N, C-alpha and C positions, 0 to 999 in steps of 0.2 A: 174483440177489438182487432179490426183488420189492419194489417200493416203496422208500421212503427213510426211515430212522429217523434224523433229524438228532440228533446227540449232541454235547455239549461237556463236556469234563472240567473241572468247576468244583466248588468247595465254598463253603459259606457262602451269603450272600444279597445282595440289593440290588446286583447287578452287580459283585460283587467276585470277581475271578479269582484262584485260589490255585494257585501253582506248587510248593508245598512238597514234595509227594510226588514230584514229577517229578525234583527235583534234590537233595533232602535239605535244602532251605532251611527254617529254623525259623520259618515264619510261617503263620498261619491266620486265619480270620474268625470273630468271635463276634457274636451278636446284641447290640443295644443293651441295656445293663444287665448284660452278661455279665462285665464287669470294671470295676474302678474307673476313673472318668472321668479322663483325662489332659488336658493342655493341648490346646486346640483349634488345629488346623493350618488356616490360611487358604488357600483355593484361588481364584485369580482371575487375570485377565490381568496384574495389577499386584502381587499379593501372594502369589505362590506359595511355600508352605512356611513362611510366617511363623508364629511362635507355638511353635516347638519349643524347649522349655526343658528343662534338666537332661538332656542326652544321656547315656545310660548303657547298659551291656550288659545282656543278658538279656531276659526277657519284658516287653512293654509294649504298651499300646494307644494308637494314634493315632486321634483323631477328626477326620476331614477334613471341613471345612465349606466349601461352595462359596458364596463371597460375591459372585461375579461374576454376570453377566447371561446367560451361556450355559452349557450342559452341558459338562462337562470330563472327561477321563481324567486319572488321577494315578498316577505311578509313584514308588516309592521306589528310588533308584538309587545306584550308585557314580558320583559326578560325573566321575571320571577315565576310566572305561571304559564307562559307560552300562549296565552289567549291572544287571538288575532284581531287586529283592528283595521287592517287593510291588506290587500293582496294583489300582486301583479303576476300573471302567468305568462310564460313564453317571452320573456324579455331577451331579445336577440342581441348578439354581440354588436357593439357599436351603435345601439339604438337607445333612445330616451323616451320614457313614458311618464305622463303626469299622473299623480295620485293626489286628489284633493280630500282633505280630512278636516274634521272638527275635533280637536283634542281637548279632553278634560284633564284634571289634575292626575298625576301619576307618573310612573316610569315607563319609558318606551325604548325600543331598539329595533333595528332592522335585522331580519334573519334572511340570509341569502342561501339559496339552494341551487348551486350550479349543477348542470347535468353531470352525472357520473362522479360526483364529489359529495363529500359530507357537508352538512349544514354549517354555516358560519354565522355567529351572532355578533353584530357590530357593537360599538360603544353604546352604553345606556345613557339616556338623558332624562332629566326630571322636569316635568311641566308643573308649574304652580301658579296660583293667583287667578285661576279660572273656575269654571263650574266643575262639579263632580263628574267623573268619567262615566259614560254610558257603558253598559255591558258589551263585551266583545264576544267572540265565538271561540270556545275551546276547540282546537282542531280535532277532527275525527281521523283516527288511523285505521289501517286495515285490521289491526288486532281488535279495535273497538267493534268492528263489524263482524267478527268471526261468529259470535253467538247469534246475532240476528240472522245472519246468512244460514247458519245451521238450522235454526228454527224455521226459517222460511222454506228451506230445502225440504224439511220434514213435512211441512204443510202441503207443498206442491206434490210430493210423493203420495201423500194420502189422497189429495185431490185427483191425481191421475188414476189411482186405484178405483175411485168412485166413477171416474169418467169411463174407464174400461167397462165397468158394470152397466152404466147408463147407456153407452153406445151399443152394447150387446142387446139390450132390451129394444132399442130403436131398430137395430138390424132385424131382430126376430119379428117385430111387428110389421116391418115392410115385407119380409118374405111371406108372412101370412096373408098379405094383402089387406091388412086391417088399417085403413087410412086414419080414422080417429085416434087409434092407439099409437100409430106412428107419429102423428102430429104432437100428441101429448109427450111421448118419449123423446121426440126431437127437442122440444123446448127444455125439458129437464136436463138432457145431456148438454145442450148448447150452453145453458146457464152455468153448469158445472165447469165447463171449459172457460167461460168468460170470467169466472172468479179467480183465475190463476194469472192475473194481469201482469205481475212483475217478472214472470219467468219467460216471456215470449222470446227474448233474445236467446236464451238458453235452449229453446225448442228448435232453433235453426229453421231449416227448410220445412220441418214438420208443420209449423204454424200456417204456412201458405196452403199446404195440402189439406189441413184439417179445417181451417177457418178463413180461407182466402175468398176473394170476390172475383167476378169476371172482368173487373176493370183492367183495360189494356189487352185483353185477349181478343184475337182477331174476330172470332165468331160469337163473342159475348157469352150469354147464358147457354148457348148451344155449343160452345167450344169444348172439345174433349179434355182440355186441361183444367176446366172448371170442375172442381171436386169438393168434397167435404160437406160441412154443415149447410152452407148456403146453397150448394147444388141440390141437396136433399130438400131444403126449404122450398126452393123454387119448384121442384117436382111435386112435392106433397100438396102444396097450396095451389098448384095449377093442374091438378088432376091427371098427372102423367101416369102411365101404366106402371103398376108396381113391379112388373117384370123388368122394366127399364131401370127402375130405381134400385133393384136388388144388387146390381153390380157396384153401384155407387156406395150403397150401404156397406157392402163387403170391403170395399177399398177404405172407407172411413174406419171401419172396425180394425182393419189391418194396420192403418196408419197410427191409430191411437195405441194399439198394443205395442207397436214398434217404439213409439215415443216413451211409453211407460218402461219398456225394457232398457232403452238407451239413456234415460234421464239420470240414473245414478252416476253415470260417467260424465255428465255435463256439469258445468260450473256456472252459477249465477254471478255475473260481474258485480263486484261490490258497489260500483257506481249506480247500478240499476235500481236498487231498492228505493233510495230517495228520489231518484229521477222518475221512476215509474209512478210513485204516488201522485205526482202532478200530471204525468203524461197520460195515465189511464183516464183521468177526468177530462183532459184536453181532447182526447180521442172520442170520448163519449159525446162531447159537444159537437165535434166535427162529423161523426158518423152516425151515432144513434139518435140524437135529438133532431137531426135533419132527415131521418129515415133513409139515409143514403144506402144503408145495408139492409133495407127491407125487401126481401124477395118473395113476399106474399103472406107471411105469417102475421104481420102487424105487431110484432112483439119487441120492437126496439126499446120500449120503456122497461120491459122486463130485463133486457140486456143491460140497460143503463143502471138498473137497480143491482144487478149482479156485479157490474163494474164497481159500484160503490162498496159492495161487500169486499171486493178485492182490495180497494184502498184501505178499508178498515183493517184488514189483515196486515197490510204493509205497515201501517202506523203502529199497530200493536207490537210487531216484532222490533220496530225501530224505537219504541217508546223509551227504553233504558238509555239510548243515546240522545234522544231529543229532550228528555225531561229537564236536563240541566243546561241545554243549549238553545232552546226555542221558547222564550217566555210566552209566545202567543199560541202554544200548542192547545191549550184549552179552548181558545177561540176557533181553531181548526176543528176540534172535536165537535163544537157547537154547530158549525156550519155543515159538517158532515151529517150530523143527525137531522139538521133542517133539510138538507138536500134529499136525504133518504125519505123523509116524511113527505116531501113535496112530490117526489117521483111515485111513491106509494099511493098518493091520492088519485093516480090515474088507473089504479087497479079496481076493477068492477066488483060488485058484491059476489058474483059467482066465481071470482078468482081470476077471470080473464083480464087482459090488459087492453086499454084503449090505444088504438093505433095513433101514431103521431099526427097523421092527417085528420083524425077525428077530434083532436083537442080543440077546445075553444081558444080564442085569442088570449084570453086572460090566463088560462091554464098554461099555454105555451110560454107566455111571458114569465110567469111565475117559475116554471121549471127551468127555463133557460137562465133566468136571473140568479136563482139560488145555486145552480150548478156552476155558472160562470164565477160567482163570488167564491165558491169553494176552490175553483181552479186557482184563483189569485192567492187565496190563503195558503194553498199547498206549495206554491211556487218556490218560496225560500228553502224548503226542505232539501231540494236537490243540491243547493250550494252548501248548506250546513253539513250534510252527511257525506259529501264528497270526500273520499280518503285523501289525506294530505301528508306530504313528507314533513317530518319535524327533525330529521337527523341526516 
C-alpha cells in the first residue's frame, strides 16, 4: 500500500462528526440556515447544555454556542449510559454550530469537554410521546483499545519476523542470479509486507524505503532514491542485470531488518486501527485495481488480496469493541468475504494472477464494484472506534 491516504468518515462541516449511518441513529448536520433556528444551547465550563427549551421527539436543530474561553467538544448523550447520539468537535470560543437530530423517547443531556478541563454534563431532559429511540454509540476510550492494540502489535511483530525471512530468500535468489526464484520470492515477501496494513504510520520513513514508488522522483524509475520492493520488481521483470539488483536487494534486506529491530519501540496510534480498516481498501481501489503500482509483475490483484487479509486482521482485533457498537458488522464481514472471493477469481489454475490490464470488462466491473461496496461498509468503523474523552 504505497503512501497514506488519511481518511475519516464524516458528514457535514465545521468539525461535526456524524455517526448516523454507522448505527442507524437519526441525526445529521446541516449548514447554517438549513433549518429554522432553535433555542441556543450554551457551552462552557459553567453552562453546559443550558438553553434547551421545549424537549420533544422528532427532527430538530440545536445551535451550540461556545460562550467559554477555550475550544470544546460537545456530545449529546444518554446521561445514564454515556451513549452518544451526536457530537461536535472543535467548537471554538464565540462560535455557533448547528446539530440536527431526530430524537426518540428517552433521557438526554449535553456533555461538554472543554480543552484542559474535566467533562461537564448539563441538565437532563426527557423526551416522550415519540418513537422508540434508535441505538446510539457507546464511546470508545483509549483503555478500550489497549487490548486490540496489544494484539495487533504482536501480529505485526510476527509479520515482520516473517518478512525478514522472506526478504533474505529474495536477496539470496538475486545474488545467485536466479531470476525465476527471485520473482517468486519477491511476490511472497511483498505480500507479507502488504498484509501489515494498519501499521504503516508506525513504520515511519521505513515504509517509503521498503515499499515506495518513483512518483515525484526527478529520474522516475531510474532515480537512485527509488528503492525497495517496487525497484526490485521493475528490475526483475525488465531483465536488468542481477549484479545491478544485488545492491538494491541488500538495501531492502537492511531496511527490513532495521524496521524489525526498531518496531518494538514504535507505537501504533489508537486512531489508526479503525481508520486503516477503511483506508487500506480505499488505497487498494486507488493503487492496485488501477495497476498504478505495477512495475512489471502484473501482481496487483495478489496485492489486493493481501490487503484484504490485512483488513480481516484489523477487524478481528477490533471485534470485541465493535460487537456491541456496530450492528452492521456482520454485513461488513459478508462483504469482505465477497470481495475476497471476487479478487480470488482472478487467480489462474496454476496459482498465477491475471494482470489488471488482462481482466475482461465484466471481471473489472465486478471486482471494482465489490471492493467499492466494502469500502463504504467499512467507512463508519473509523468514527466508531475513534478514542473519545468522557471525563
